N, C-alpha and C positions, 0 to 999 in steps of 0.2 A: 540611533541604538536604543535597545530596549530601555525601557525605564527601571528604575529601583521594583524591587517584589513589593506587594500591596502588603499594608497593613494588617488587613484580614489573614491573609495567608503567609505572610511571613513569620510573624507570630507562632502558628500552628507549625510551620515548616520546623522552626529552631526547637519547639519543643518536640518536635516526629508526632503530635496530636497523643500524648501518653493517656489523657484522662479518658477522650472523648469515649473508650468502649465502657467504660464504666458508668457514664453519664444516662440518665433518664433517656430512652429514644425519642428523637423527634417525630412529632406527628408525621406519618406517612403520606403528605402531601406529594401531587407530582412534581418531579425534579423540571428544573430547566436543561437544556441539553445543548453541549457546543461540542461539535467532531470537528475537529482540526485535521486535514489530510495533507501532508505534502505529497508532490509527485516525482516520484521514483527517488526511492533511498532506503538502503539495506540498514539491517537492526545494528551494525556495528556503530554507525555515525551520529553519534551524540556524545556530548560529553558526559553525560550521565552512564555511559555503556564504555567510558576508559579513552575514546579516541582525544588523544592531546592536540589534535589538529584541528579538528571544529569545536566552536563554543554555542552552546544550546542551554542559556539560562533560563528561559522559558519551558524549554520540554522538562528540562531538570527540575524546576519549580514546581512542575505538575506532578513529576515521579515522587520527591520530596513528601508533596503534600498528599499524596495518594499511592498508587503502586505502579510499579515499573512492573511490565510483564517481560521476560526473556524469551520466551518461546512463542510469538504471537506469527502464525503462517498465513500468508494470503491465498486466497482462492484462486488465482491466475497469476502469472507475471506479469501482466499486462493491464493497460489503462481499463478499458471498456469493461470486459468480464470481471475484473477485480472489483470495479465499483460497481457493478450491476448484482454482484454478490453480495456487498454492503447493503444495498437497498432494500433486497428481497428477501434477506436470509436464506438463500437459496445458491447451491453450487452453478456456475457457469453451465454447465452440461444439463442441466435442470432449466435455462432459458432461452431456449432456441436462439433467435437471432441476437439477443443481448448479452448471448454467453460467447460470442467471438468479438474480435475488432473491428470498430469503424462501419456497423451495419442498421439495423433496425432495432428498437425498444419494445418489443410488444405490448401492446396498454393493458392486455390482460394482467399482466405479470403486479401483483401487488406492493406497494414500495412503504415501509415506515414513515415517509415524510407524509405521505396522504392520510396514514393511519391517524396521525398524531393530528393532522390539522383536522380531521373527523372528531376528534374528542377534545377540540379545542384549542389547539397549541398555535401559536405563531410563528409560521414556518417561513425560512428561506435560505439563502445561500450568496456566497460572494466567490468568486473567480470559478474553478472547473468543478461540475459537480459529476451528474453520470455523463460517460461518452468517451471518445468521439461517437456518438449515435446521431441518427437522422429521427430525431423524437416527432415532428412536424409530421412526416408519412407514416409513422407507428400511430398518429393520435393524439400526443400529448400536447396539453396547451402550453407546456412549458418545459423546463429541465426537471425529469424526474424527483432530482433531490429537493427542488422547491422555486418558490419566486426568487428571480436573481436581482442582486442588491451591486450594481456593477457599475454607478455612475460617478464614483469617484477615482480620480486619476493621478497617478505621481511621477515624478520622472524619476527612471532609476537607471543605473548602467548593468543591470542584470541581465536585458538582451530586451525583446521585441513587447513582452508582458509589462504594463505599468500599471496596474491594479492598484489601488488603495483601499487593500482589504480591511483594514482595522478602521478607517474613515467609514467605508462600506458597510460593516458592522454596526457601525454609531446609529447611521440613518436607520437600518434594521431597527434596533432597539428603539430609538427615539419614535419609531411609527409602530410601536406595539401598545394595542390596547391596555389600559392598568389593570395589573394585577392577573392577565393572563399569561401562562408559562409560555416558553417560548423553545424551539429547535432550530439552530443554526449548523450550517454547514460551511465552514471555512475552506474553501477548496483552494490551497495555494497552486500556482501554475509551476514555481520552482521546487527543487532543484532540476526541473524536466529542461533539455535543452532548446534550444541552442542555447551558447554560455559566450559572452565577451571574452576571448582569450587573454590568459595572463592576468585576469581581475584579484585571483587569487593572491600571488604576489604580490601585486599592487596594494593589497589590502593589510600588507604587512605580513603574513603568512611565509613561512620558512619550508623550503624544499624537504627538511628533514622531518617534518612534522606530519608528509602525507602518508598514511595507512596503506602501502601497497598489497592487493590482493595477492596470496602466491599462484595464481594463475597468468601473472603478467612479468613481463622484464623489468627489473627496476632501473629506469631511466628517469631525466631529468624531465623529458617531456612528458611520459606519464604522471610524473609526482605532479608537474604544475597542472594538469587536467585533474586529477584529485583536489588538488587545492582550490581549484573553480568551481567545482562540485561543492567542497566545503561551504565557498562564499555563499551559494544558492542556497545552501540548507540555513545558514545564518539570517537569509533575508525572511525566509518562513519564520523563522524561530522569533525574529524582531516584529513582526506582524501579531505573531501570536499573544507575546507580551502585550502589546498595545490592547490587544482584546482583553485578555485579562484582567488587565489595570482598569477598563473601562467597567467591568461587571462588580470589579472591588470597588468601584466609585458609584454603582449605582446601587451597591448593597446586594448582590445578586450571585456573589462569586461562591457562597458557601451554599448555598441550595442548587447549585449548577453540575451536573455531570459533564465533568471535561474530558474529554478523551482525544488524546495526539496520536497521531499515525501517519501512514503514508499507503500508497496502494499497491506499487511494488517495489523490486530491485533499484539499484543505482541505475543510470543510464550509459553503460559502460559494458563492453563485449563480455560476455558469459556471465551475466547478471541479470539485466533487466531482458525479459523476452525469455527466460531460459527458465528450467525447472530446477536448475540447482539452488543452493543454500542462498546465494548471492541475488538471486531472483526472487525468491520467495518467502524468506526470513526476514522480518520488516519491525521497526522499533514499535513499541505500543507503551503510552502512561494514561492512566486514569486516577481522576483526583475527584472526590467531593466529600469535605471534610464534614460535613454535617450527616452524612451518612455511614463511610467508614473511615477507620485509622489509616494514617499515612507512614512514610517512609517505609514502606515494605517491599520485597522483589519477591515476585511469582513466579514459579516454574512451571506451571501448569500450560497443557498445550491448546493453544486458542487459535481458533479459526474466524477468519472474517464473516464467515456467514454468523456467528457469534454477535455481530454489532445490533443489527436489527432487532432479534427477542429482548437486548441487554436494554436498547432504549425504549421500545415499548413496555416491559417490565418496570422499567424505573417512572413512566408516567401513569402505572396503575392498570395496564391495559394486558388482555391474556394475548401472545402473539398467535397468529392462524397457524393452523394444524400441519400445514404445508411447510412452513421453516424447518428447515433439518437444523439450523442452529441450536446453542442453547444460552440462556441468559449468564452475564457473568457476574450480575450482582450476588450470588452465594460466594462466590471466590472473595469478590472486594468484602463484602458484609462479614466474612468469615475472622478478619482480622487477625488472620495469621502470612508466615511467610513461607515459601519453599514449594513443595508440591502439597496440594490441597484435595483435589478431587481425581483419587485413584482411577477412577473410571474413563478420565481424559486419557485415552492411552496414545492414541495417534490424532492426526487431521491429513485431510486431501487437499488436492490441488490439482489443477490442471490447465491446458490452453490447446488453443486450435490457431486460426488465423491471426496474426499479431500486427504485420503491417502489409505492405503492398509489395511483396518482394520475391511472388513467383506466379508463373503462367498459370491459366487456367484457374486462379483464385484458389490455388492451394493456398494449407496452412501447415504447420507443423504438429501434427494432433499427440500429445501426451500427456498421460496422468501421472499423479505420484501419490504416494503414503509418506509422512513423515511421522516417526516416532521421536523419543527422547534420545535415543541411539542411532538409528538408521533412518536414512533416506533412499527410500527405493522407488525409481522411475520407470514406465514402461512407455516406450517410443512407438507410437501405432505406424510410424511411416519411415524408417530406420533407410529407404534408400533417398530420401528428400534430405535436402542442405539443411540443416538446423537454425543458420542464421540468415537463411535467406540463399538463395540460386546466386553463384557468384558470376561476375566476378565484384559484385557491389554488398552484396549480404545486406540487403535493406532492412532486415529485421532487428539489425544494429543500429542505434540513432548514429548519423554522423559526430565524429569526436576526433582528437588528436589521436588518443589511444587508440580507438579503430585505425584509423590512417598508419600509425604505425607497424600495427600487428599486418594490416596488408602489404605495407613496404616490405617487412621482414618476408612475407611469401611469396611476394613478386622476386627477391632475390634468394630465396632459399624454400623451395616446394616442401621441403620435409623440417622448417623451423618447429621447433616442437613448440613454442608460444604460440604461432599463428595456429598451428593443428588444434591445440585444447580448444580453440574458440570455433574455428570455420568447416573443423573435417567431421565427416557423417559420424553418427552414433549408432551403439549396439542398440538391438531391440530392448534389452534390459540393462539397467544399471541399479547398484547396490552401494551406499556409500556409508562409511562409519562416520557421523558428523560429529563426534565428540572429538575425535582425533584428526579429521579429515574435513574441515568446513569448507575448504575450497574445492572440495569433491574434486580431486586431482586422480585417486586409486578407484577404480571400479572392482567391486568384490564379486560382483554378478556372479562370476565363474569359481567362485572360494569353495573349496569342497568343506571348508568348516563353516561355512555360513549358509551352505546347502538348506538347511532345515531353515532359517531365518529368512531366506528370499522366497521359498516356498510359503511361506507362513504369511508373510507380507503380501505375496501378488494373489494369494488367495483372499484375505481381506478387501485388498484394494479390487479386486474383479468382484467379489459378493457383495460390496457395498455400491459400488458403479453399477451394477444389475439393478439391485434395490430399487435405485434411485433413476432407473431407466435412462442412465445415459445412451445415445444413439450408437455409440463405439462399442459397446457390449450388446448391443440387440441386431446387429447387422445393420446397420441405417447410417454407418458413420460417413458416407458421402452425402448427406444432408448437407453437412458444415460447407462443404463448398457451394451449394447452390445459394447459400445467403446472399443476398446483395451487399456491395459494399457501398457506404454513406463516403464518396470518394474526392476528398480533400486532395486535389492531384494537380491544381493549376500552379505552374511551374514558377507563374509571376509572384506569385503569393508563397514562395518556398514551400509547397506542398509535398506529399511523398515523392512525387517523380523526382527531384530534385535531391531532396534529404533523406527518404526512408525514415520521416520523424514526424511524430504530431505536432500539429502547427497552432498556438493557443487561439491563433485569431480567429479560427473555425467553429471556438466554443459558442 
């Protein structure tokens, strides 16, 4: 269980840090950096966001001490490309093999942990960093997210992973040279599947507390599956709480920029690996009481390419010119809530290959532009199956919810719930995400929104072209040429059996 709030942050949280903005600014020494990233979690699923079925006191703690962002959009709805965008400050379509799932990570791409290490930071990670990718064949001495601290293990009912993340962080902190700033990547494997079925109910959760997305039938089996997912989120949150407490005990919490988020959406059908809202819209809370006031909610659109420039800015470094993201420090240090920077009108996201689910190394190429009001998606290969080839649909992780939808499809090929997940998609989709966050009603053919669609498509095409996306330059087939780092050994539960990333290959 998470420990009580630390004395340092609890005092500031209770007061909402009201006097901080009026204080004399602290010296601009480089901040410590803690980046905590869960594996597969959609934006709704924290107690701070109002989900009554999941308890996230540590995420909420960061949100109260700092800022909760309500419009954080990842650069890709899959693990490897999303994490590559975080590390480089560039979109997946700018990263060659690193922009797709389970391939290489070209050594030429600059990552923020290396820049911080060169500037004198103590850099490390526990759990899942970049990837899945073949780092050795790409020339990396280790994971691009930093030196691994993964020796400590613990018994856990959560599944096959047993990293004691918080103890590994203790080892990292103990090995830090005195006075050296640090940058640590806490990459939790949870709530990635596989789950121990029924763990949510066994932990005391109730079926009525599960938030069932509007694209699923409301059944006990699906509700129980969602509760299992909640239990895994709470596992991440408990380790985060222990890490925050250690920082407080070390006297480092006030001078640490703490960022808590996820890499892509929940590991369920029509979420993870899709361009819909549940696939790309993620939780985000950032705190650093010594630098900015807390207890705020910011509604600016935030891209995951913004993280690398933010971390470099916090270290007093100038981000490389090729990073397309923008530092979030101006938003954080504004001490305001709501929409702060009106120039943040949109963010981009996209995907190529996700899993090993189609013949001939084919992916499902798609790009999207998201504003405060609309999500426009362009599917470059509408003739392909978006969830992977039938009958297995391996772009969706094995799950009770997936099984129920597949059984519905077998019983009735016209079942509406199955069609929402498995059916082919049109070339263009447009959703009013304020009214329709489940992305159920495609408005791309609406005459009333013809101008909106044209404007969004034009803006998306222009930015993708300027960023030299191969899909816009007539070289889209290059994505199918990238080799697969292929954890497909069935005896270890690889892709051939589960259609899901196995943490033991990290």
